[in-house]
C-alpha positions as CSV (number, residue, x, y, z in Angstrom):
1,X,4.8,-17.7,-24.2
2,X,8.5,-17.3,-23.5
3,X,10.9,-19.6,-21.6
4,X,14.3,-18.4,-20.3
5,X,17.0,-21.1,-19.9
6,X,19.3,-20.0,-17.1
7,X,19.7,-19.7,-13.4
8,X,20.2,-16.0,-12.9
9,X,17.1,-14.6,-11.3
10,X,18.4,-11.1,-11.6
11,X,18.8,-11.4,-15.3
12,X,15.4,-13.0,-15.6
13,X,13.9,-9.8,-14.1
14,X,15.8,-7.7,-16.6
15,X,14.4,-9.8,-19.4
16,X,10.9,-9.5,-18.1
17,X,11.3,-5.7,-17.8
18,X,12.7,-5.5,-21.3
19,X,10.0,-7.6,-22.9
20,X,7.1,-6.3,-20.7
21,X,5.8,-9.8,-20.0
22,X,6.2,-12.7,-17.6
23,X,9.0,-15.1,-18.5
24,X,9.1,-18.6,-17.3
25,X,12.5,-19.9,-16.1
26,X,13.9,-23.3,-16.9
27,X,17.0,-23.7,-14.6
28,X,18.3,-26.8,-16.6
29,X,17.9,-28.2,-20.1
30,X,15.9,-31.1,-18.7
31,X,13.5,-28.6,-17.2
32,X,13.3,-26.8,-20.6
33,X,12.4,-30.0,-22.4
34,X,9.8,-30.9,-19.8
35,X,8.2,-27.4,-20.1
36,X,8.1,-27.5,-23.9
37,X,6.5,-31.0,-23.8
38,X,3.6,-29.7,-21.8
39,X,3.4,-26.3,-23.4
40,X,2.8,-26.5,-27.1
41,X,1.9,-22.8,-27.2
42,X,5.4,-21.7,-26.3
43,X,7.0,-19.9,-29.3
44,X,10.2,-18.4,-28.0
45,X,13.2,-19.7,-26.0
46,X,15.8,-17.2,-24.7
47,X,19.1,-19.0,-23.8
48,X,21.1,-17.2,-21.2
49,X,24.8,-16.3,-21.6
50,X,25.9,-18.9,-19.0
51,X,24.7,-21.7,-21.2
52,X,27.4,-23.3,-23.4
53,X,27.2,-22.6,-27.1
54,X,27.2,-26.4,-27.8
55,X,24.2,-26.7,-25.5
56,X,22.4,-23.9,-27.3
57,X,23.2,-25.5,-30.7
58,X,21.9,-28.8,-29.5
59,X,18.6,-27.3,-28.4
60,X,18.1,-25.4,-31.7
61,X,18.9,-28.4,-33.8
62,X,16.5,-30.6,-31.8
63,X,13.5,-28.3,-32.3
64,X,14.1,-26.9,-35.8
65,X,12.5,-30.0,-37.4
66,X,9.9,-31.1,-34.8
67,X,8.8,-27.6,-33.9
68,X,9.9,-25.2,-36.6
69,X,7.7,-22.4,-35.3
70,X,9.6,-22.4,-32.0
71,X,12.2,-19.5,-32.1
72,X,15.5,-19.5,-30.2
73,X,17.3,-16.3,-29.2
74,X,20.8,-16.6,-27.8
75,X,22.4,-14.2,-25.4
76,X,26.3,-14.0,-25.3
77,X,28.7,-12.1,-23.2
78,X,30.6,-11.2,-26.4
79,X,29.8,-11.6,-30.0
80,X,32.1,-12.8,-32.7
81,X,31.8,-14.3,-36.2
82,X,32.4,-17.9,-35.2
83,X,29.5,-17.8,-32.7
84,X,27.2,-16.2,-35.3
85,X,28.1,-18.8,-37.9
86,X,27.5,-21.8,-35.5
87,X,24.2,-20.2,-34.4
88,X,22.9,-19.7,-37.9
89,X,23.8,-23.2,-39.0
90,X,21.9,-24.6,-36.0
91,X,18.8,-22.6,-36.6
92,X,19.1,-20.0,-33.8
93,X,17.3,-17.0,-35.1
94,X,19.1,-14.2,-33.3
95,X,22.2,-13.7,-31.2
96,X,22.4,-10.6,-28.9
97,X,24.8,-9.1,-26.4
98,X,24.2,-9.6,-22.7
99,X,23.8,-5.9,-21.9
100,X,22.0,-4.8,-25.1
101,X,18.3,-4.6,-24.0
102,X,17.2,-2.9,-27.2
103,X,18.8,-5.6,-29.3
104,X,17.0,-8.3,-27.2
105,X,13.7,-6.6,-27.6
106,X,14.1,-6.4,-31.3
107,X,15.3,-9.9,-31.7
108,X,12.4,-11.3,-29.7
109,X,9.9,-9.3,-31.8
110,X,11.4,-10.5,-35.1
111,X,11.4,-14.1,-33.8
112,X,7.8,-13.9,-32.8
113,X,6.8,-12.4,-36.2
114,X,8.4,-15.4,-37.9
115,X,6.6,-17.8,-35.6
116,X,3.3,-16.2,-36.3
117,X,3.8,-16.5,-40.0
118,X,4.7,-20.2,-39.6
119,X,1.7,-20.8,-37.4
120,X,-0.4,-19.9,-40.4
121,X,1.6,-21.8,-43.0
122,X,2.2,-25.1,-41.1
123,X,-0.3,-27.7,-40.1
124,X,-1.3,-27.4,-36.4
125,X,0.2,-30.8,-35.5
126,X,3.6,-29.6,-36.9
127,X,3.5,-26.2,-35.2
128,X,2.4,-27.3,-31.7
129,X,2.1,-31.0,-31.6
130,X,-1.2,-32.5,-30.5
131,X,-2.5,-33.7,-27.1
132,X,-5.8,-35.3,-26.5
133,X,-8.3,-33.9,-24.1
134,X,-8.1,-35.6,-20.8
135,X,-11.0,-36.8,-18.7
136,X,-12.1,-35.3,-15.3
137,X,-13.3,-37.8,-12.7
138,X,-15.0,-36.4,-9.6
139,X,-15.2,-38.4,-6.3
140,X,-18.0,-37.0,-4.1
141,X,-20.0,-37.8,-1.0
142,X,-22.2,-35.4,1.0
143,X,-21.3,-37.2,4.2
144,X,-17.8,-37.1,5.7
145,X,-16.0,-40.3,6.7
146,X,-17.2,-42.3,3.7
147,X,-13.6,-42.7,2.3
148,X,-13.5,-40.1,-0.5
149,X,-9.9,-39.4,-0.2
150,X,-8.9,-43.0,0.2
151,X,-10.8,-43.8,-3.1
152,X,-9.4,-40.7,-4.8
153,X,-5.7,-41.4,-4.1
154,X,-6.0,-45.1,-4.9
155,X,-8.1,-44.5,-8.1
156,X,-5.6,-42.0,-9.3
157,X,-2.8,-44.5,-8.6
158,X,-4.7,-47.3,-10.4
159,X,-5.4,-45.1,-13.5
160,X,-1.7,-44.2,-13.7
161,X,-0.7,-47.8,-13.9
162,X,-2.2,-48.3,-17.4
163,X,0.3,-47.9,-20.2
164,X,0.5,-44.3,-21.4
165,X,-1.8,-42.8,-18.8
166,X,-0.7,-39.7,-16.9
167,X,-2.9,-38.7,-13.9
168,X,-3.2,-35.6,-11.8
169,X,-5.0,-35.8,-8.4
170,X,-6.6,-32.5,-7.4
171,X,-7.6,-31.8,-3.8
172,X,-10.6,-29.5,-4.0
173,X,-11.4,-30.1,-0.3
174,X,-10.0,-26.7,0.1
175,X,-10.5,-26.3,3.8
176,X,-9.8,-29.7,5.2
177,X,-8.1,-31.5,2.3
178,X,-6.2,-34.7,3.4
179,X,-4.5,-35.7,0.2
180,X,-1.1,-34.5,1.5
181,X,-1.6,-36.4,4.7
182,X,-2.8,-39.6,2.9
183,X,0.2,-39.6,0.6
184,X,2.6,-38.1,3.2
185,X,3.6,-35.4,0.8
186,X,5.5,-32.3,2.0
187,X,3.1,-29.5,1.0
188,X,5.8,-27.3,-0.5
189,X,3.4,-26.2,-3.3
190,X,-0.4,-25.9,-3.4
191,X,-3.3,-24.2,-5.1
192,X,-2.8,-21.0,-3.1
193,X,0.1,-20.0,-5.3
194,X,-2.3,-19.7,-8.2
195,X,-3.9,-16.7,-6.5
196,X,-1.1,-14.4,-7.5
197,X,-1.2,-15.3,-11.2
198,X,-4.8,-16.2,-11.8
199,X,-5.2,-13.4,-14.4
200,X,-2.4,-14.9,-16.5
201,X,-2.6,-18.5,-15.3
202,X,-1.3,-20.6,-18.3
203,X,-0.4,-24.2,-18.5
204,X,3.1,-23.7,-17.2
205,X,1.8,-21.7,-14.3
206,X,-0.5,-24.6,-13.3
207,X,2.2,-27.2,-13.7
208,X,4.4,-25.1,-11.4
209,X,1.8,-25.8,-8.6
210,X,2.0,-29.5,-8.8
211,X,4.0,-32.0,-6.8
212,X,5.1,-35.3,-8.3
213,X,4.0,-38.3,-6.1
214,X,5.4,-40.9,-8.5
215,X,5.9,-41.5,-12.2
216,X,2.9,-40.4,-14.1
217,X,1.0,-39.4,-10.9
218,X,1.1,-35.7,-9.9
219,X,-0.8,-33.9,-7.2
220,X,-2.3,-30.5,-6.7
221,X,-2.7,-29.9,-3.0
222,X,-5.3,-27.9,-1.0
223,X,-4.2,-24.6,0.7
224,X,-2.0,-24.7,3.8
225,X,-3.6,-21.4,4.9
226,X,-7.3,-21.6,5.6
227,X,-7.7,-17.9,4.9
228,X,-6.9,-18.6,1.2
229,X,-10.0,-20.7,0.7
230,X,-12.4,-17.8,0.3
231,X,-10.3,-16.4,-2.6
232,X,-10.2,-19.6,-4.6
233,X,-13.2,-19.2,-6.9
234,X,-15.1,-21.4,-9.3
235,X,-13.6,-19.5,-12.2
236,X,-10.0,-20.3,-10.9
237,X,-11.0,-23.9,-10.5
238,X,-12.3,-23.9,-14.1
239,X,-9.0,-22.5,-15.4
240,X,-6.9,-25.0,-13.5
241,X,-9.0,-28.0,-14.7
242,X,-8.9,-26.8,-18.3
243,X,-5.1,-26.5,-18.2
244,X,-4.7,-29.9,-16.6
245,X,-6.8,-31.8,-19.1
246,X,-4.4,-30.5,-21.8
247,X,-1.6,-32.5,-20.2
248,X,-3.1,-35.4,-18.3
249,X,-5.2,-38.3,-19.5
250,X,-7.1,-38.3,-16.2
251,X,-7.7,-35.6,-13.6
252,X,-9.2,-37.1,-10.4
253,X,-10.8,-34.5,-8.2
254,X,-11.2,-35.2,-4.4
255,X,-14.0,-33.1,-2.9
256,X,-15.4,-31.9,0.4
257,X,-18.7,-33.2,1.7
258,X,-20.5,-30.1,0.5
259,X,-21.8,-28.5,-2.7
260,X,-19.3,-25.5,-2.8
261,X,-19.1,-23.3,-5.8
262,X,-15.8,-25.0,-6.7
263,X,-17.4,-28.4,-6.5
264,X,-20.5,-27.4,-8.5
265,X,-18.1,-26.2,-11.2
266,X,-16.2,-29.5,-11.0
267,X,-19.5,-31.4,-11.4
268,X,-20.3,-29.3,-14.4
269,X,-16.9,-30.0,-16.0
270,X,-16.5,-33.7,-15.0
271,X,-16.8,-36.5,-17.5
272,X,-17.5,-39.1,-14.8
273,X,-18.7,-38.7,-11.2
274,X,-18.4,-41.3,-8.5
275,X,-21.0,-40.9,-5.7
276,X,-19.6,-42.6,-2.7
277,X,-21.7,-43.9,0.2
278,X,-21.7,-46.5,3.0
279,X,-24.3,-48.9,4.4
280,X,-25.8,-46.6,7.0
281,X,-28.9,-44.4,7.0
282,X,-27.2,-41.0,7.3
283,X,-25.0,-41.7,4.3
284,X,-27.9,-43.1,2.3
285,X,-30.0,-40.1,3.1
286,X,-27.2,-37.8,2.0
287,X,-26.7,-39.8,-1.2
288,X,-30.4,-39.4,-2.1
289,X,-30.2,-35.6,-1.4
290,X,-27.0,-35.4,-3.5
291,X,-28.6,-37.2,-6.5
292,X,-31.7,-34.9,-6.3
293,X,-29.5,-31.8,-6.2
294,X,-27.5,-32.9,-9.2
295,X,-30.7,-33.6,-11.1
296,X,-32.1,-30.2,-10.1
297,X,-29.0,-28.4,-11.4
298,X,-29.0,-30.2,-14.7
299,X,-26.1,-32.7,-14.2
300,X,-27.0,-35.7,-16.5
301,X,-27.7,-38.9,-14.5
302,X,-25.7,-40.9,-17.1
303,X,-22.3,-39.5,-16.0
304,X,-22.8,-40.4,-12.3
305,X,-22.3,-43.9,-10.7
306,X,-22.8,-45.0,-7.1
307,X,-20.0,-46.7,-5.2
308,X,-20.5,-48.3,-1.8
309,X,-17.5,-48.3,0.5
310,X,-17.2,-50.9,3.3
311,X,-19.9,-52.8,1.4
312,X,-19.6,-56.0,3.6
313,X,-20.2,-54.1,6.9
314,X,-23.0,-55.6,9.0
315,X,-25.2,-52.6,9.4
316,X,-28.6,-54.0,8.8
317,X,-28.8,-52.5,5.3
318,X,-28.1,-54.4,2.2
319,X,-27.1,-53.5,-1.3
320,X,-30.6,-54.1,-2.5
321,X,-31.9,-51.7,0.1
322,X,-29.7,-49.0,-1.3
323,X,-30.7,-49.7,-4.9
324,X,-34.4,-49.7,-4.0
325,X,-34.0,-46.4,-2.1
326,X,-32.1,-44.6,-4.9
327,X,-33.9,-46.2,-7.8
328,X,-30.7,-47.2,-9.7
329,X,-28.1,-50.0,-9.6
330,X,-24.9,-49.7,-7.6
331,X,-21.9,-49.6,-9.9
332,X,-19.2,-50.9,-7.6
333,X,-18.5,-52.3,-4.2
334,X,-15.4,-51.7,-2.0
335,X,-15.0,-54.2,0.9
336,X,-14.0,-53.4,4.4
337,X,-10.3,-54.0,5.4
338,X,-8.1,-53.0,8.3
339,X,-5.2,-52.9,5.8
340,X,-6.6,-49.6,4.2
341,X,-5.8,-47.3,7.2
342,X,-2.5,-49.1,7.6
343,X,-1.4,-48.1,4.1
344,X,-2.7,-44.6,4.6
345,X,-0.7,-44.2,7.8
346,X,2.4,-45.3,5.8
347,X,1.7,-42.8,3.1
348,X,1.1,-45.6,0.6
349,X,-1.7,-46.5,-1.8
350,X,-3.1,-50.0,-1.3
351,X,-3.2,-50.5,-5.1
352,X,0.6,-50.3,-5.2
353,X,1.6,-51.8,-1.9
354,X,-0.9,-54.7,-2.0
355,X,-2.1,-55.0,-5.7
356,X,-3.7,-58.4,-5.1
357,X,-5.7,-57.3,-2.1
358,X,-9.5,-57.5,-2.3
359,X,-9.7,-53.7,-1.9
360,X,-7.2,-53.1,-4.6
361,X,-9.1,-55.4,-7.0
362,X,-12.3,-53.4,-6.3
363,X,-10.5,-50.2,-7.1
364,X,-9.0,-51.6,-10.3
365,X,-12.5,-52.5,-11.3
366,X,-13.6,-48.9,-10.7
367,X,-10.7,-47.7,-12.8
368,X,-12.0,-50.0,-15.5
369,X,-15.4,-48.4,-15.2
370,X,-13.9,-44.9,-15.5
371,X,-11.8,-45.8,-18.5
372,X,-14.6,-47.6,-20.3
373,X,-17.2,-44.9,-19.6
374,X,-14.8,-42.1,-20.6
375,X,-13.9,-43.8,-23.9
376,X,-10.4,-44.6,-22.8
377,X,-10.5,-48.3,-23.7
378,X,-12.8,-51.0,-24.9
379,X,-14.6,-53.0,-22.2
380,X,-12.3,-55.4,-20.4
381,X,-9.0,-54.0,-21.8
382,X,-7.8,-52.4,-18.6
383,X,-8.7,-55.4,-16.5
384,X,-6.6,-57.7,-18.8
385,X,-3.7,-55.2,-18.5
386,X,-3.9,-55.2,-14.7
387,X,-4.2,-59.0,-14.5
388,X,-1.0,-59.3,-16.5
389,X,0.8,-56.8,-14.4
390,X,0.1,-58.4,-11.0
391,X,0.1,-62.1,-12.0
């Protein structure tokens, strides 16, 4: 993978034409550093002529030790001995003239050949760095109106509060997704933009689809255009989830109230599934049907847990009634509160705006369950962290 540091889109097109491949653009050095952090497979940086020599030297010196297999090719408007000397001392592999396409092609080929030899010679951790495999958490209910999106956004927020945890919330309710509305995010980017690059959708491509909601909490939104939904396949969903778990500790998937192909793939890939219901007969009936469906398609019962939302509602049904009906214990209860829709209408999560609220405490407990069942922490560790944070 190749990253071009520079702002000139016209020159980017020339580079792509010369190299015969897609080149990702980093407009600033900060963008470059962020891209390299999430893309350990990148083996070539091309630094445009508008970048200062001191900046190029700093970049090369930064990575020559921590990522020695990463090559740097520098483009200059003019070449002279002093530039070449400074570049060589910093570890820049090649310096080429701005208008010399043949020289650029040759320089990139030689740099990649060096990187490939170093990939073989160096330990993997030194070549690419290492990143653990994140966990996928699916929130599902076969009945609409149970509070899936509310749980999804607040669970993602709660998981992101633990030290060192990065979270991505994915809205796979492709037709009627409400994550953008719930968080009041301007949908400038969404999953539809993956359609044009799904044949070559790498990690950087997926990251370019995300919107940052807050520190350590990013979001992949559902399509703005309903006609795009039919083109978003289970295979594309699989590619996206596989790329996300390379970067994030937790990927929380919000879902539609239906077993679509994308959601079936998500169930198959998920490490942990939360089956949400409420204390009414239609929701309970749909929960039983969902559990039977998951069993029929081979999803292990051990990775699914039942959560009851609005668990203190006076509906004539009790928690025991639900457990007797489904033949298993309920894992978590979320109480009723008028504060929940108020926070949604403000584009806030209740876990951040009211961390001591009874609903927040219930969601923090669910975050504990997720972390404990996915191997993230020992039992009780997250709860202790959250108690210290909101004391």
